[in-house]
C-alpha positions in Angstrom: 78.3 98.0 76.8 75.2 96.2 77.9 76.6 93.1 76.3 79.4 93.0 79.0 77.1 92.2 81.8 74.9 90.0 79.6 77.8 87.7 78.7 79.1 87.2 82.2 76.0 87.5 84.3 78.0 89.7 86.7 77.1 93.2 87.8 78.0 95.8 85.2 80.9 97.3 87.1 82.6 94.0 87.6 82.1 92.8 84.0 83.3 96.1 82.6 86.4 95.9 84.7 87.1 92.4 83.5 86.4 93.2 79.9 88.7 96.3 80.0 91.4 94.1 81.7 91.4 91.8 78.7 91.6 94.7 76.2 94.5 96.3 78.3 96.4 93.0 78.1 96.2 93.2 74.3 97.2 96.9 74.3 100.4 95.9 76.3 101.6 93.8 73.4 101.6 96.7 70.9 105.0 98.1 70.1 104.2 101.4 68.3 102.1 104.4 69.3 99.7 103.8 66.3 99.4 100.1 67.3 98.6 101.0 70.9 95.8 103.4 69.9 94.4 101.1 67.2 94.3 98.1 69.6 92.7 100.1 72.3 90.1 101.7 70.0 89.1 98.4 68.3 89.0 96.6 71.7 86.5 99.2 73.0 84.4 98.9 69.8 84.0 95.2 70.6 82.6 96.2 74.0 80.0 98.6 72.5 82.0 101.8 73.2 83.9 104.3 71.1 87.4 105.7 71.9 88.7 109.1 71.0 92.3 110.1 71.7 93.6 113.7 71.5 97.2 114.8 71.9 98.5 118.0 73.4 100.7 120.0 70.9 101.7 123.3 72.4 98.4 125.1 73.1 96.4 123.0 70.8 94.6 119.6 71.0 94.8 117.3 68.0 92.7 114.2 67.5 95.1 111.3 66.8 92.6 108.4 66.9 88.9 108.2 66.4 86.4 105.6 65.0 84.6 106.2 61.7 81.5 108.3 62.2 80.1 108.8 58.7 77.2 111.2 59.4 79.3 113.4 61.6 82.3 113.4 59.2 79.9 114.4 56.3 78.9 117.4 58.4 82.5 118.3 59.1 83.6 117.6 55.5 86.6 115.6 56.7 87.8 112.8 59.0 88.0 113.4 62.7 91.6 112.2 62.9 93.9 115.2 62.4 91.4 117.8 63.5 92.8 120.3 66.0 91.8 123.2 68.1 92.6 125.2 71.2 92.7 123.6 74.7 89.2 122.3 75.6 87.8 124.9 78.0 86.5 123.9 81.4 86.6 120.2 81.2 90.0 119.9 79.7 91.7 122.1 82.2 89.8 120.4 85.1 90.9 117.0 83.9 94.6 118.0 83.7 94.5 119.8 87.1 92.8 117.0 89.0 94.2 114.1 87.0 90.8 112.5 87.4 88.1 111.6 84.8 85.3 114.1 84.1 81.8 112.9 83.2 79.9 114.6 80.3 76.2 113.6 80.3 75.5 115.4 77.0 78.4 115.3 74.5 76.6 117.6 72.0 76.1 120.4 74.6 79.6 120.1 76.0 81.3 120.3 72.6 78.9 123.0 71.3 81.7 125.6 71.1 83.4 123.4 68.6 80.4 123.1 66.3 79.7 126.9 66.5 83.3 127.7 65.6 82.9 125.5 62.5 79.6 127.2 61.7 77.7 123.9 62.0 74.0 123.6 63.1 74.2 122.2 66.7 70.9 120.3 66.2 72.3 118.5 63.2 75.5 117.7 65.1 73.4 116.4 68.1 71.4 114.2 65.7 74.5 112.8 64.1 76.1 112.0 67.5 72.9 110.4 68.8 72.6 108.2 65.7 76.2 107.0 66.3 75.5 106.3 70.0 77.7 109.1 71.1 75.5 110.8 73.7 77.6 110.5 76.9 81.3 110.6 77.5 84.0 110.2 80.1 87.2 112.3 79.6 90.3 110.9 81.3 93.8 112.5 81.2 96.7 110.7 79.5 100.2 111.0 81.1 103.4 109.8 79.5 106.7 109.9 81.4 105.0 111.9 84.2 103.9 114.7 81.9 100.4 115.5 80.3 100.2 113.8 76.9 96.6 114.3 76.0 93.1 113.0 76.7 91.2 109.8 76.3 87.4 110.0 75.6 85.2 106.9 76.0 81.8 107.4 74.4 78.6 105.3 74.7 74.9 105.9 74.9 74.5 104.3 78.3 77.8 105.3 80.0 77.4 106.6 83.6 79.6 108.3 86.2 79.8 105.0 88.1 81.9 103.6 85.2 84.7 106.2 85.9 86.9 104.1 88.1 87.2 101.2 85.6 87.7 103.5 82.6 90.2 105.6 84.6 92.3 102.4 85.2 92.0 101.6 81.5 93.2 105.1 80.5 96.2 104.6 82.8 97.0 101.3 81.0 96.8 103.1 77.7 99.1 105.8 78.9 101.7 103.3 80.2 101.6 101.4 76.9 102.2 104.7 75.1 105.2 105.3 77.3 106.7 101.9 76.3 105.9 102.3 72.6 107.3 105.9 72.6 110.5 104.7 74.3 110.8 101.8 71.8 110.4 104.1 68.9 113.1 106.4 70.4 115.5 103.5 70.8 114.8 102.2 67.3 115.7 105.7 66.0 119.0 105.6 68.0 119.6 102.1 66.6 119.3 103.4 63.1 121.6 106.3 63.8 124.3 104.2 65.5 124.1 101.6 62.7 124.8 104.4 60.2 127.7 105.7 62.3 129.2 102.3 62.7 129.0 101.7 59.0 130.8 105.0 58.4 133.4 104.2 61.1 134.0 100.7 59.7 134.5 101.9 56.2 136.8 104.8 57.1 140.5 104.1 57.0 141.5 107.0 59.3 139.4 105.7 62.3 140.8 103.0 64.5 139.3 99.6 65.1 139.0 100.6 68.7 136.6 103.4 67.7 134.5 100.8 65.8 134.3 98.6 68.9 133.1 101.6 71.0 130.4 102.4 68.5 129.5 98.7 68.4 129.0 98.8 72.1 126.5 101.7 71.8 124.6 99.8 69.1 124.6 96.6 71.1 123.2 98.4 74.2 120.4 99.8 72.0 119.6 96.4 70.7 119.7 94.9 74.2 117.3 97.6 75.4 114.8 96.9 72.6 114.9 93.1 73.0 114.9 92.8 76.8 111.9 93.6 79.0 113.2 92.6 82.5 115.5 94.9 84.4 117.7 92.2 85.8 118.3 90.6 82.4 118.9 94.0 80.8 121.5 95.0 83.4 123.3 91.7 83.2 123.6 91.7 79.4 124.6 95.4 79.3 127.4 95.0 81.9 128.9 92.1 80.0 129.3 94.3 76.9 130.7 97.2 79.0 133.4 95.0 80.5 134.3 93.6 77.0 134.3 96.9 75.1 136.3 99.3 77.4 138.0 96.9 78.5 137.4 96.9 82.3 137.9 94.5 85.1 134.7 95.3 87.1 131.4 97.0 86.0 128.6 97.7 88.5 125.2 99.2 88.2 123.4 100.7 91.2 119.7 101.8 91.0 118.0 104.3 93.2 115.2 102.5 95.1 113.2 104.2 97.9 115.9 106.9 98.6 118.9 104.5 98.6 121.3 103.1 96.0 121.0 99.3 95.7 123.3 97.1 93.6 121.3 95.9 90.6 124.1 94.0 88.8 127.9 93.4 88.6 130.2 91.8 86.0 133.9 91.1 86.1 136.6 90.1 83.7 138.2 86.6 83.8 141.2 88.0 85.8 139.0 88.9 88.8 138.3 85.9 91.0 136.1 85.6 94.1 134.9 89.1 94.2 133.2 90.0 97.6 131.8 93.5 98.0 131.9 95.5 101.2 128.5 96.7 102.5 129.4 100.3 101.5 129.4 99.0 97.8 126.4 96.8 98.1 124.1 99.7 99.1 126.0 102.9 99.3 124.2 105.7 101.2 123.6 109.0 99.5 125.9 110.9 101.8 129.0 111.3 99.6 131.0 108.8 101.6 131.9 106.8 98.4 132.8 107.7 94.9 129.5 106.2 93.7 127.4 108.3 96.1 129.4 111.5 95.3 128.8 111.0 91.6 125.1 110.5 92.3 124.8 113.5 94.5 126.7 115.9 92.2 125.2 114.4 89.0 128.6 114.2 87.3 131.3 111.7 86.3 134.1 111.2 88.8 137.4 109.3 88.6 139.6 108.2 91.4 142.9 106.3 91.9 142.8 103.4 94.4 144.7 105.4 97.0 142.0 108.1 96.8 139.2 105.8 97.6 137.5 105.9 101.1 138.7 103.4 103.6 135.3 101.7 103.6 135.8 100.4 100.0 139.6 100.4 99.7 139.9 96.7 100.8 138.1 95.6 97.7 140.5 97.5 95.5 143.5 96.1 97.3 142.3 92.5 97.1 141.9 92.6 93.3 144.6 95.1 92.4 142.2 97.8 91.2 144.1 101.0 90.2 141.4 103.3 88.8 137.6 103.7 89.4 135.1 105.7 87.3 131.5 106.4 88.4 128.9 108.3 86.3 125.2 109.0 87.2 122.2 107.6 85.3 119.9 110.6 84.9 116.5 110.7 83.2 115.0 114.2 82.8 115.5 115.8 86.2 115.6 112.6 88.1 118.4 110.3 89.3 118.0 106.7 88.4 121.3 105.3 89.7 125.0 105.0 88.8 127.3 103.1 86.4 130.8 102.4 87.8 133.7 100.7 86.2 137.1 99.7 87.6 140.4 98.8 85.9 143.4 96.9 87.4 146.1 98.0 85.0 148.1 101.3 85.1 146.2 102.8 82.1 144.0 105.7 83.2 140.6 106.2 81.7 141.0 108.4 78.6 138.6 111.2 77.7 137.2 109.1 74.9 136.5 106.2 77.3 134.9 108.6 79.8 132.6 109.8 77.0 131.8 106.2 76.1 130.9 105.3 79.7 128.7 108.5 79.9 127.0 107.5 76.7 126.5 103.9 78.0 125.0 105.4 81.2 122.6 107.5 79.1 121.5 104.5 77.1 121.2 102.3 80.2 119.2 105.0 82.0 116.6 105.1 79.2 116.6 101.3 78.9 116.1 100.7 82.6 113.3 103.3 82.8 111.5 101.6 79.9 112.1 98.1 81.3 110.7 99.3 84.7 107.7 100.7 82.8 107.1 97.3 81.1 107.4 95.4 84.4 105.1 97.9 86.0 102.6 97.4 83.2 102.8 93.7 83.4 102.3 93.9 87.1 99.3 96.2 86.6 97.7 93.7 84.2 98.3 90.9 86.7 96.8 93.1 89.4 93.7 93.9 87.3 93.4 90.2 86.5 93.5 89.5 90.3 90.8 92.2 90.8 88.7 90.6 88.1 89.1 87.2 89.7 88.0 88.7 93.0 85.0 90.2 91.2 84.1 86.7 89.8 84.4 85.2 93.3 82.1 87.8 94.7 79.6 87.2 91.9 79.6 83.5 92.6 79.5 83.4 96.4 77.3 84.9 99.1 79.5 83.6 101.9 80.9 86.9 103.2 83.8 85.5 105.3 85.3 83.7 102.4 85.0 86.8 100.1 86.7 89.0 102.8 89.5 86.6 103.5 90.3 86.3 99.8 90.1 90.1 99.4 92.7 90.8 102.1 95.1 88.1 100.7 94.7 89.4 97.2 95.2 93.0 98.2 98.3 92.1 100.3 99.9 90.6 97.1 98.7 93.3 94.7 99.9 96.2 96.9 102.9 94.4 98.2 102.2 95.2 101.9 102.6 92.8 104.8 99.4 93.9 106.7 95.9 94.3 105.4 92.8 94.8 107.6 89.2 94.8 106.6 87.1 96.6 109.3 83.3 97.1 109.4 81.1 99.6 111.1 78.9 98.2 113.9 75.1 98.7 113.6 75.2 101.9 115.7 78.0 103.4 113.7 80.1 104.1 116.8 83.1 101.7 116.3 84.9 99.6 113.8 85.4 95.9 114.3 87.8 93.5 112.6 86.1 91.4 109.8 89.1 89.9 108.1 92.9 90.2 108.1 96.1 88.4 107.0 97.8 89.3 110.3 98.3 86.6 113.0 98.6 88.9 116.0 96.8 89.0 119.4 95.9 92.7 118.8 94.0 91.7 115.6 91.7 89.3 117.5 90.7 91.9 120.1 90.6 94.8 117.5 88.0 97.5 118.3 88.4 101.1 117.1 86.1 103.8 118.2 85.1 106.2 115.5 85.9 109.1 117.9 89.5 107.9 118.2 92.1 109.3 115.8 92.8 106.8 113.0 93.3 106.6 109.3 90.4 104.1 109.0 87.9 106.3 110.9 89.1 109.3 108.8 88.5 107.4 105.5 85.0 106.3 106.6 84.1 109.8 107.7 85.4 111.5 104.5 84.5 108.6 102.2 87.8 109.1 100.5 91.2 107.4 100.6 93.7 108.5 103.4 97.4 107.9 102.6 100.0 108.5 105.4 103.6 108.3 104.3 105.1 108.5 107.8 102.9 107.5 110.8 105.2 109.2 113.3 104.4 112.7 112.1 100.7 112.4 111.4 98.0 113.2 114.0 95.4 111.1 112.1 97.1 107.8 113.2 96.0 105.6 116.2 99.2 105.4 118.2 97.9 102.3 120.0 97.4 100.3 116.8 100.5 101.7 115.0 102.6 100.5 118.0 100.8 97.2 118.2 101.4 96.3 114.5 104.6 98.2 113.9 103.2 100.3 111.1 105.5 102.9 109.4 103.0 104.0 106.6 99.3 103.5 106.1 96.7 103.6 103.3 93.0 103.5 104.3 90.2 103.4 101.7 86.5 103.4 102.5 84.0 100.7 101.8 80.9 102.5 100.3 77.8 100.9 98.8 74.7 102.7 97.7 76.0 105.9 99.2 76.4 104.2 102.7 79.7 103.8 104.4 80.2 100.2 105.6 83.8 100.3 106.8 87.3 100.5 105.5 90.3 98.5 104.1 93.6 99.4 105.7 97.0 98.7 104.2 99.9 98.8 106.7 103.6 99.0 105.8 105.9 97.8 108.5 109.3 98.0 106.8 109.8 101.7 106.4 108.0 104.9 105.4 106.3 104.6 102.0 104.5 106.9 99.6 101.5 105.1 98.0 101.2 105.9 94.3 98.0 107.0 92.7 97.9 103.7 90.8 98.1 101.8 94.1 95.3 103.9 95.5 93.2 103.3 92.5 93.7 99.5 92.6 93.0 99.4 96.3 89.8 101.4 95.6 88.8 98.9 92.9 89.1 96.0 95.4 87.3 98.0 98.1 84.4 98.8 95.8 84.0 95.1 95.0 84.2 94.1 98.7 81.7 96.8 99.6 79.3 95.4 97.1 79.8 91.9 98.5 79.3 93.2 102.1 76.1 95.0 101.1 74.8 91.9 99.2 75.7 89.6 102.1 74.0 91.9 104.6 70.9 92.0 102.4 71.0 88.3 102.1 71.3 87.9 105.9 68.4 90.3 106.4 66.3 88.3 103.9 67.3 85.0 105.4 66.5 86.3 108.9 63.1 87.6 107.8 62.5 84.3 106.0 63.5 82.3 109.2 61.2 84.5 111.3 58.3 83.9 108.9 59.0 80.2 108.8 59.0 80.1 112.6 55.8 82.1 112.8 54.2 79.7 110.3 55.4 76.7 112.2 54.1 78.2 115.4 50.8 79.0 113.8 50.5 75.4 112.5 51.5 74.0 115.9 48.9 76.2 117.6 46.2 75.0 115.2 47.2 71.4 115.8 47.3 71.9 119.5 43.9 73.6 119.4 42.4 70.7 117.5 44.2 68.2 119.8 42.9 70.2 122.8 39.3 69.9 121.6 39.8 66.2 121.0 41.4 65.8 124.4 38.6 67.6 126.2 36.0 65.4 124.5 38.1 62.2 125.2 38.6 63.2 128.8 34.9 63.6 129.3 34.0 60.4 127.5 36.8 58.3 129.1 36.8 59.6 132.7 33.0 58.9 133.1 33.5 55.2 132.5 36.7 55.3 134.5 34.7 56.6 137.5 32.2 53.7 137.1 35.1 51.3 136.9 36.8 52.7 140.1 33.5 52.6 142.0 32.8 49.0 140.8 36.2 47.8 141.8 35.7 49.2 145.3 32.4 47.6 145.6 33.6 44.2 144.3 36.5 44.2 146.8 34.0 44.9 149.7 31.4 42.3 148.6 33.7 39.5 147.4 36.7 40.0 149.5 38.7 38.4 146.7 41.9 36.4 147.1 44.2 34.5 144.9 43.6 34.9 141.1 40.5 37.0 141.6 42.4 39.5 143.7 45.2 39.6 141.1 42.8 40.2 138.3 41.1 43.0 140.2 44.4 44.6 141.0 45.4 44.5 137.3 42.2 46.2 136.3 42.7 48.9 138.9 46.3 49.6 137.8 45.4 49.8 134.1 42.5 52.1 134.9 44.9 54.3 136.9 47.3 54.3 133.9 44.5 55.3 131.6 43.5 58.1 133.9 47.1 59.3 134.0 47.4 59.3 130.2 44.3 61.4 130.0 45.7 63.9 132.6 49.0 64.2 130.8 47.3 64.7 127.5 45.3 67.5 129.0 48.5 69.0 130.5 50.2 68.8 127.1 47.4 70.5 125.1 46.6 73.1 127.8 47.7 76.6 126.6 50.9 77.8 128.3 50.5 81.5 129.1 53.6 81.9 131.3 53.3 84.6 133.9 57.0 85.6 134.1 58.3 86.9 137.4 61.7 86.8 139.0 62.2 83.3 140.4 65.1 82.0 142.5 66.6 79.0 140.8 67.6 77.4 144.1 64.1 77.3 145.5 62.7 76.0 142.1 65.2 73.1 142.1 64.6 72.2 145.8 60.8 72.1 145.3 61.1 70.0 142.1 63.4 67.5 143.8 61.0 67.1 146.7 58.0 66.6 144.4 59.8 64.1 142.2 61.0 62.0 145.1 57.5 61.8 146.5 56.0 60.9 143.1 58.2 57.9 142.3 60.1 55.4 144.4 63.7 56.5 144.2 65.1 53.2 145.6 68.9 53.3 145.6 69.0 56.5 143.6 70.9 59.4 145.2 69.9 62.9 144.2 72.6 65.6 144.4 72.1 69.3 143.8 74.8 71.9 143.0 73.5 75.5 143.2 76.1 78.2 143.9 75.0 81.0 146.1 74.2 84.5 144.8 72.8 83.4 141.4 70.6 86.0 139.7 66.9 85.2 139.4 65.4 84.0 136.1 62.2 85.3 134.5 59.8 82.4 134.9 56.4 81.1 135.9 57.3 79.2 139.1 54.6 76.5 138.8 55.4 75.8 135.1 59.2 75.8 135.8 58.7 73.4 138.7 56.7 71.0 136.5 59.3 71.0 133.8 62.1 70.2 136.4 60.0 67.5 138.0 59.5 65.8 134.7 63.2 65.9 134.0 64.2 64.5 137.4 61.5 61.7 137.3 62.9 60.7 133.9 66.4 60.6 135.3 65.3 58.5 138.3 63.4 56.1 136.0 66.6 55.7 133.8 68.3 54.0 136.8 65.8 51.5 138.2 68.3 49.9 140.6 70.8 52.5 141.8 72.7 55.5 140.6 73.1 59.3 141.0 71.0 62.1 139.7 72.8 65.5 139.6 70.9 68.8 139.3 73.1 71.8 139.0 72.6 75.5 138.1 75.3 77.7 136.4 75.2 81.4 136.1 76.0 83.4 132.9 79.5 83.8 131.6 81.1 87.3 132.1 81.1 88.0 128.3 78.2 85.7 127.4 74.4 86.0 126.9 72.2 86.8 129.9 71.0 83.2 130.5 70.9 80.7 133.3 71.8 77.1 132.7 70.1 74.2 134.7 71.5 70.7 134.0 69.9 67.4 135.0 72.2 64.4 134.6 71.8 60.7 135.3 74.1 57.6 135.2 71.7 55.4 133.3 72.1 53.4 130.1 71.7 56.5 127.9 69.5 57.2 124.9 70.3 55.4 121.6 71.6 57.8 118.9 68.7 57.0 116.5 66.2 58.1 119.2 67.8 61.4 120.2 66.1 63.4 117.4 62.6 62.3 118.5 62.5 62.4 122.3 60.6 65.7 122.4 57.9 64.4 120.0 54.5 63.8 121.6 53.7 60.1 122.2 57.2 58.9 121.4 58.5 56.7 124.2 60.7 53.7 124.8 59.3 52.8 128.2 56.8 50.0 128.5 54.5 52.1 130.7 55.3 55.5 129.4 53.0 57.9 127.6 55.6 59.8 125.6 54.2 63.2 126.8 56.5 64.1 129.6 59.4 65.5 127.6 57.0 67.1 125.1 55.4 69.0 128.0 58.9 70.1 129.2 59.7 71.4 125.7 56.5 73.4 125.5 57.1 74.9 128.9 60.7 75.9 128.1 59.6 77.4 124.7 56.9 79.4 126.5 59.7 81.0 128.6 61.8 81.9 125.6 64.4 79.4 126.6 66.2 76.4 125.0 66.6 72.8 125.9 69.2 70.3 124.6 70.2 66.8 125.4 73.6 65.0 125.4 73.7 61.2 125.8 76.1 58.3 125.1 75.2 54.6 125.4 76.2 53.4 128.8 77.4 56.8 130.0 74.1 58.5 131.1 72.2 61.4 129.8 72.3 65.2 130.5 69.5 67.6 129.8 70.5 71.3 129.7 67.9 74.0 130.1 68.8 77.7 129.3 66.5 80.4 130.7 66.7 84.2 130.2 67.5 86.1 133.4 64.9 88.3 134.9 64.8 91.9 133.7 66.7 94.2 136.0 
């Protein structure tokens, strides 16, 4: 079994389910009981597991399939196949009662009563089992036609209780294949009997040719049943033969589906043209209002003349000249499957012999329809398991949780044939469920929030960590009326999402058409999908946690490197400021003295002015560099944004010549304060406003506006500084906050770098939007002050 995961690289549960699905597909092709057991047993041997199958016979259990175990069989003195004994105590009864698998961690201890009854040494038996890899076992019940058939035991050295869901689904597949094989053997037996009867009838001179045709009908129905696997094709071919053999003018088959008879097929003779059925014949209610429903209710054959038919169906008889109608039920065991009805337009009533023939046809068709339904169900189960396996492969390949969950709800909607599927997850506090994925396009799905304290199937499934199936939501107190009314649910199935013993949420299936009883197979398949989704959610959450931790570590490392660089730059700046500003002081003093002594004019005055301006620029660069490398230890206090903006505008206008630039502020009243260092915040805003003014050297408008937090948004304040300048080229947008990067002839490239450091020190964010020729907008986001 270890090879399953090794071959696929997937987790063991997913690879085991996929491998068992492939074996189950081969099992479905078997046509006899022995072929079913042999295919299943050899398929499990390929997976490193051993299969044992025991059948119930009265009060005994008989082994009908087992692999060759030479050492154990030498101890027993015979083959395992054919061995029998009384019902397995404890485990056997428990498995049959619960219809669930039972895990046996020590096969030798569990079956010790067998060895003791055979007077075998338990130690020798345990050694023989261990050498054959038969140490642990999962026992699952086998049902055929709804009744206990026996047990399936899957044995392996490393099997665990976690393998129970996958092996339980496999056991159900084997049971269904046994049903089909058993039914086919029964039909083949009838075929041989009818062939013999027809041969006798054909050779006997005292029997009429009509009798031969009737027996031929029965034989043909048996052959149709063995050759046809689809219900629709089976019904169509069978009704053609019924019309020919009786003869009859109309033959109809109705099947019972979800408590109501539904027309499954109809065939007419050549004389009946343009047949149109009334609603009462398309889907007759089981209330005795028609001959068909009366026959179904009373479980007996009924015949009526046209004038005796109810008024709801009499128009059909009148249009086509129908004189007599016969209806007989299709019964299998104690259950009703449907009805077969035939109608005749001539005056000849149905004879006793014809009634018996129609009843025999109904019995044959009942068995054939049941077997065809079983085959279709098994084919659908194989398709469902393939879809589950595909989902497992998707989960193994992707860590993108949203894609996995969206695929899961779509697949589950198709597998379970329900219109609505919801995947809801618990919040971090475990107090409510939120919508994570759904196939429903409904306003209520977008605003979905379900408190765990509120009655609901989803919350109940999460609390119990077990499936919750509700056949009729109107009569169950566990249903959220608010959600049931919003989505129009009539029936619900909720299964929990559990990973590593922790409840993560639930998957909810909603039926909107009518009340519905979810079968155990549907519950098991939904659980299989839920288990895979739970594993994906847990993996994605772990991945997100690791990614978040990695991002935090990366930010911390970047911050540490930045601090180290700034510390080194600070030392360099301090030395440079000392070494540069001393000569600058001499230069400024010398310039002042030269102007007093020489009283220069013309070119001499121009040259002295240039020297003074460049010395001022050099002094400004040194000052900005010291500002940039200075540690920013923000002293956060509540600061009114309006006063910070007003002070910054005043300082910026005084620092640079605004010329024809108009400065406009938009600060709505009543804004909450931000947590900020007022001096540092004013410096950052001053730098941004000066940049905006300098972007429009001739004229333009600078807008400074403040915007409070959104009602449902984060607790942050936004301050925007916009200009109408030429904008920033796209190739420069990514570098504007880098130190010493500038496109201005006289710029130092430190102004925006200082702004970025100040905003970071406040725990805020800054971003820029710009388009060539359309101006630039800087947006600063600052956290609000603590209440």
